[in-house]
C-alpha positions, 0 to 999 in steps of 0.5 A: 395558946402561946406559940413558942418555936425553937428554930432548929432547921434541917439544912446541910447541918443543923442550924439553931435559930432564936425563938420567936413570939407571935401575938397571943391573948394577954393581960400584960400591961405597958411598962413605963420606965422611960427617961427624958428623949434627947432626941434621935441622931441627925445621920442614919448610920444603918436601918432595915426599916421599911414602910410607914409608921408602925408598918416599919416592922413586922407588928405580928412577930418578934424574937424573944429578948427574956429573963432567966424564968424564960429562955435567957435569950439575948439578941445582937444585931451587927452594922458597918457605918459608911462614914465615921460618925459620933454614935447617938441612938438605937431605934428599936421596935420592942414589946412586953410580951409577958411578966410573971408575978403580976409585974406589969413592968418590962423589967431591966433591959440592958441595950449596949453598943459592942465592938466586933470580935471575929464576926460576933459581939466583942467588948462594950463600947457604950451602955446600958443605953437608957430608954427614952420612952416606955415599952408598950404591950406586944399584944396591943395590936401594934406588936409593941412600939418604937423605943429610942435608946440613947447613947451615954458616952457617944463613941466614934463609929469608924467607917468600914468597922462592924459594931453590935447592938446587943439586948439583954433582959436582966429581970427573970420574970420579964419577957420582951420581944424585938420585933422582925423586919417586914417581909424579907427586907433584910435576911443578911446583916450580922445576927447572933444570939445566945441563950445564957443571958449573957450580953458578952459571950457564948454567941451563936451566929445566924447565917443569911437567909433568915429574917432579921430584927428590925432596927435603926442606928443614928449618929451625929 
């Protein structure tokens, strides 16, 4: 049985959190819409990855990034460089959770580098970023795989300035995951979402104390 949970938690106020996916039996095949890898950047700008290989992230659970036939969920993760560098890539563990109509492709995944606007994503600085490798089945035992999204215009990231990596699925029938960090290694970095399939607005900012999606940003 597919478990789809709406995180509405009773705290001092009602706080909405993004929907997440867990492993289920599935016949979904891996997607192959990859392009040539340019190679990851030489400098780590931000990372919340821990552990070896696929254990650098939680391979049993991920937040949905899905189309309009599902939850229309868009995710955004924020980071602040400690030094000024050129943006090179975003390195993210993702998986194909399900597809409708017998379509085994992961659909069109739009990943953007965006500016900050008052603590939430603002305008697009680069993207959509091309994926240099395909997205595997989330239920293959590894929770998907790392996907490298390379820069297009490769803008400068300024030290002390917050930026966002935003993921949006433009295919109505596709449902992907952006997998979580391992354990409680990151519960405080900037995190926002919406369920309007809009990569540019209507954000709900997630407070500290909740698990974030796993990723790394590289620069040169």
